[in-house]
C-alpha positions in Angstrom: 0.0 0.0 0.0 1.3 3.4 -1.0 1.0 6.3 1.6 0.6 9.7 0.0 1.3 12.9 1.8 0.4 16.4 0.5 1.7 19.7 1.6 4.6 22.2 1.6 8.2 21.5 2.1 10.5 24.5 3.0 14.1 25.4 3.3 14.9 25.6 7.0 17.6 28.1 8.0 18.9 28.1 11.6 21.8 29.6 13.5 24.4 26.9 14.4 24.0 25.4 17.8 21.8 27.4 20.2 22.7 30.8 18.9 19.9 33.4 18.6 19.1 34.9 15.2 20.5 38.2 16.5 23.8 36.5 17.0 23.9 34.5 13.7 26.7 35.1 11.2 25.9 32.0 9.2 22.9 29.6 8.9 22.7 25.9 8.6 20.3 24.8 5.8 18.1 21.8 5.8 14.7 21.0 4.3 11.5 20.2 6.2 7.7 20.5 6.3 4.9 18.7 8.1 3.8 16.2 5.4 7.3 15.7 3.9 8.5 14.9 7.4 5.8 12.2 7.6 6.9 10.7 4.3 10.6 10.6 5.3 9.8 9.0 8.6 7.6 6.4 6.9 10.2 5.6 4.4 12.7 4.8 7.2 10.2 2.3 8.5 10.1 0.5 5.2 6.7 1.9 4.0 6.0 2.7 0.4 5.4 6.5 0.5 5.2 9.4 -1.9 5.2 13.1 -1.3 3.0 15.4 -3.4 3.7 19.1 -3.6 4.6 21.9 -6.1 8.1 23.2 -6.3 9.8 25.8 -8.6 12.2 24.9 -11.4 15.5 25.9 -9.8 18.6 24.4 -8.1 17.2 24.9 -4.5 14.1 22.8 -5.4 16.2 20.3 -7.3 18.3 19.7 -4.2 15.2 19.3 -2.1 13.9 16.6 -4.5 17.2 14.9 -4.4 17.2 15.0 -0.6 13.7 13.4 -0.5 14.7 10.7 -2.9 17.8 10.0 -0.9 15.6 9.2 2.1 13.6 6.8 0.0 10.5 9.0 -0.8 8.8 8.7 -4.1 8.9 12.2 -5.7 7.3 11.3 -9.1 4.1 13.1 -8.2 5.7 16.5 -7.5 4.5 19.3 -9.8 7.0 21.9 -10.9 6.2 25.6 -11.4 6.1 28.9 -9.5 9.0 31.1 -8.6 10.2 30.1 -5.1 10.2 27.7 -2.2 9.1 28.8 1.2 11.7 29.5 3.9 11.5 29.4 7.6 14.1 30.5 10.2 14.3 28.4 13.3 15.8 29.6 16.5 16.1 26.7 18.9 15.1 27.2 22.5 17.1 26.1 25.5 16.0 25.9 29.1 13.6 28.6 30.0 14.0 30.2 26.5 11.4 29.0 24.0 12.1 28.1 20.4 11.0 30.7 17.8 10.1 30.3 14.1 9.9 33.1 11.5 8.2 32.3 8.2 9.2 33.6 4.8 6.8 31.7 2.6 4.5 34.2 0.8 4.1 33.4 -2.9 5.7 30.0 -2.6 5.1 27.6 -5.4 2.7 25.4 -3.4 0.7 28.5 -2.1 -0.2 29.2 -5.8 -1.5 25.7 -6.6 -5.1 25.4 -7.8 -7.5 22.5 -7.9 -7.2 22.5 -11.7 -3.5 21.6 -11.2 -4.3 18.4 -9.4 -4.9 15.1 -11.3 -6.4 13.1 -8.5 -6.1 9.8 -10.4 -2.4 10.4 -10.9 -1.8 11.6 -7.3 -3.7 8.7 -5.7 -2.5 6.0 -8.1 -1.9 2.9 -6.0 -2.7 4.8 -2.8 -4.2 3.2 0.3 -3.6 6.2 2.6 -3.6 10.0 2.2 -2.2 12.4 4.8 -2.3 16.1 5.1 -2.1 18.7 7.9 -4.0 21.9 8.7 -1.0 23.9 7.6 -1.7 23.1 3.9 -5.2 24.6 3.5 -4.0 27.6 5.6 -1.7 28.6 2.8 -4.7 30.2 0.9 -8.2 29.6 -0.2 -7.0 28.1 -3.5 -4.9 25.6 -1.6 -7.8 24.8 0.7 -10.0 24.1 -2.4 -7.2 21.9 -3.9 -7.0 20.0 -0.6 -10.8 19.5 -0.5 -10.7 18.1 -4.0 -8.0 15.6 -3.2 -9.6 14.4 0.1 -13.0 14.0 -1.6 -11.4 11.9 -4.4 -9.5 9.8 -1.8 -12.6 9.1 0.2 -14.5 8.2 -2.9 -11.7 5.8 -3.9 -11.8 4.1 -0.5 -8.4 5.5 0.6 -7.9 6.1 4.3 -7.5 9.8 5.0 -5.6 11.2 8.0 -5.1 14.8 9.2 -3.0 16.5 11.8 -4.8 19.7 12.8 -1.5 21.7 13.2 -3.0 25.2 13.7 -0.7 28.0 12.8 -1.8 31.4 14.1 0.8 33.1 11.8 -1.0 31.7 8.8 -4.7 32.2 9.5 -7.3 33.1 12.1 -9.2 30.7 14.3 -12.4 31.6 12.5 -10.9 30.8 9.1 -9.4 27.5 10.4 -12.7 26.3 11.9 -14.7 27.1 8.7 -12.2 25.4 6.4 -11.1 22.5 8.5 -14.7 21.6 9.4 -15.4 20.9 5.7 -12.2 18.9 5.3 -12.7 16.8 8.5 -15.9 15.3 7.0 -13.7 13.2 4.9 -11.1 12.2 7.5 -10.7 8.8 9.1 -7.8 9.4 11.5 -7.4 12.8 13.3 -4.2 13.8 15.1 -4.2 16.8 17.4 -3.2 18.3 20.8 -5.5 20.3 23.1 -4.2 23.7 21.8 -5.0 22.9 18.2 -8.4 21.3 19.1 -9.3 24.4 21.0 -8.1 26.8 18.4 -9.7 25.0 15.4 -12.8 23.3 16.9 -13.4 25.2 20.1 -13.2 22.0 22.2 -11.1 21.7 25.4 -10.0 18.9 27.7 -11.5 19.8 31.0 -9.2 19.1 33.9 -5.9 19.7 32.0 -3.6 22.7 32.3 -1.1 23.0 29.4 0.9 25.9 30.9 1.0 24.3 34.3 2.1 21.0 32.8 -0.9 19.0 34.1 -2.5 16.8 31.4 -5.3 14.3 32.1 -5.5 11.3 29.8 -9.1 10.7 30.9 -10.0 14.3 29.9 -8.5 13.7 26.5 -10.6 10.5 26.2 -13.7 12.6 26.7 -12.4 15.2 24.3 -11.9 12.6 21.6 -15.6 11.6 22.1 -16.6 15.2 21.5 -14.6 15.3 18.3 -16.2 12.1 17.1 -19.7 13.5 17.9 -18.9 16.4 15.6 -17.4 14.2 12.8 -18.9 10.7 13.1 -16.9 9.2 10.2 -13.6 9.7 12.2 -12.6 6.3 13.4 -9.6 7.4 15.6 -8.6 10.6 17.3 -5.1 10.8 18.7 -3.8 13.4 21.1 -0.2 14.1 21.8 0.4 15.1 25.5 3.4 17.4 26.0 4.2 18.4 29.5 6.7 21.3 29.1 9.0 21.5 32.0 11.3 23.7 29.9 12.3 24.1 26.3 14.9 21.4 26.9 12.9 18.9 29.1 9.4 17.6 28.3 7.3 14.7 29.4 5.8 13.1 26.3 2.9 10.7 25.9 -0.3 10.3 23.9 -3.9 9.0 23.9 -5.8 7.3 21.1 -9.6 7.4 21.2 -11.7 4.9 19.1 -15.4 4.4 19.1 -15.5 2.4 22.4 -12.0 2.5 23.9 -9.3 4.9 25.1 -5.7 3.8 24.8 -3.1 5.6 26.9 0.6 5.3 26.1 3.5 5.1 28.5 5.2 8.5 29.3 8.7 9.4 28.3 10.9 12.1 29.8 12.7 13.8 27.0 15.9 15.8 27.0 15.4 17.6 23.7 17.9 18.0 20.9 15.3 19.3 18.3 11.6 19.3 18.9 10.6 20.5 15.4 9.0 17.6 13.6 8.1 15.8 16.8 4.4 15.8 16.0 5.1 14.7 12.4 7.1 11.8 13.6 4.2 10.8 15.9 1.8 11.0 12.9 4.1 8.9 10.8 4.4 6.3 13.6 0.6 6.2 14.0 0.0 5.8 10.3 2.6 3.1 10.0 1.2 1.2 13.0 -2.5 1.4 12.0 -1.8 0.7 8.3 0.2 -2.4 9.2 -2.6 -3.8 11.3 -1.4 -3.1 14.9 -4.2 -2.8 17.5 -5.0 0.5 19.3 -2.6 0.0 22.2 0.3 -1.1 20.0 -0.4 1.8 17.6 -0.2 4.5 20.2 2.9 3.0 21.9 4.6 2.8 18.6 3.8 6.4 17.6 4.9 7.8 21.0 8.2 5.8 20.9 8.9 7.0 17.3 8.4 10.6 18.2 10.3 10.3 21.5 13.3 9.2 19.4 12.8 12.1 16.9 13.3 14.6 19.7 16.9 13.4 19.9 17.6 14.0 16.2 18.6 17.3 14.6 16.5 18.6 11.7 12.9 18.1 10.7 13.3 14.5 9.6 13.0 11.5 11.9 15.6 8.9 10.9 14.8 6.4 13.6 14.6 2.8 12.4 11.9 0.2 13.0 14.3 -1.8 15.2 15.2 1.3 17.3 11.5 2.2 17.9 10.5 -1.4 18.8 13.5 -1.5 21.2 12.3 1.6 23.0 8.8 0.3 23.1 10.2 -2.8 24.8 11.5 -0.6 27.6 15.1 -0.1 26.7 15.7 3.6 27.1 19.2 3.2 28.6 21.0 5.0 25.7 23.9 2.6 26.1 26.4 2.4 23.2 25.5 -0.2 20.6 28.5 -2.3 19.6 
């Protein structure tokens, strides 16, 4: 089964180490973006995955395509056109100082895509799963319409559709997000979120949890998942990542998976973070891999959390953890001992 992801990939520029942008004299350049991160993670697990986007015809985009191919991602569906790739600057946080992201993505190639550019039969050829995030339709009304066309076609073809809400206040308002995402979620089978995104996009909260204070109740998220499924009855699973932020460097990390009649709670990991960007995407990839390969609800949520726990130890957007490493961590080996 081929797993298709659709969205924007950008050039990520960040000061070396933990320097602030105001201190930077040079920037490290890598590529990353929600749905592309999912495809790369899936490819490392041995899944057959393709990334669909629109990129300009220039050397920067050529290098991006080469990078994706190098990680095992099928790039044959990528459209070429437009004048530029989006860029984002990432200032990594440390201790009590939070990370900061600055976007430079206006008029990127993907932001100018239209529904007429998309050949759904070609994009979905051989697909059993389609994944997108709330970032993609936030790029513009034209992109939202293109996304809606693709998810409708996927649903009609019997393809499983997953979505990570991923609300970005720098891209659109809560009102815009709710209006657009509510239409898209009618075609979604698996929804991934956290409380902040669920509140911002759907106006729903997990009573009894305090994000800022670091108190998150798995039971409250189970009830929240039930509320989401009442709004969108076709959603089979709702997954919530639970991040208890002790500081920018230390987090507790776990998750809850809500189905029609059960709530599955994962074990909790204490993370000493190298790079948290892409942490949610690696969770999504882990969940997609586990569910698409037939693992039950408890196995699926444990796999997804272990995969994303490992991502927090990896520089860059992409999670390069292997299946063996994830299963080892799931089994309880978090010692970090040298492997010889």
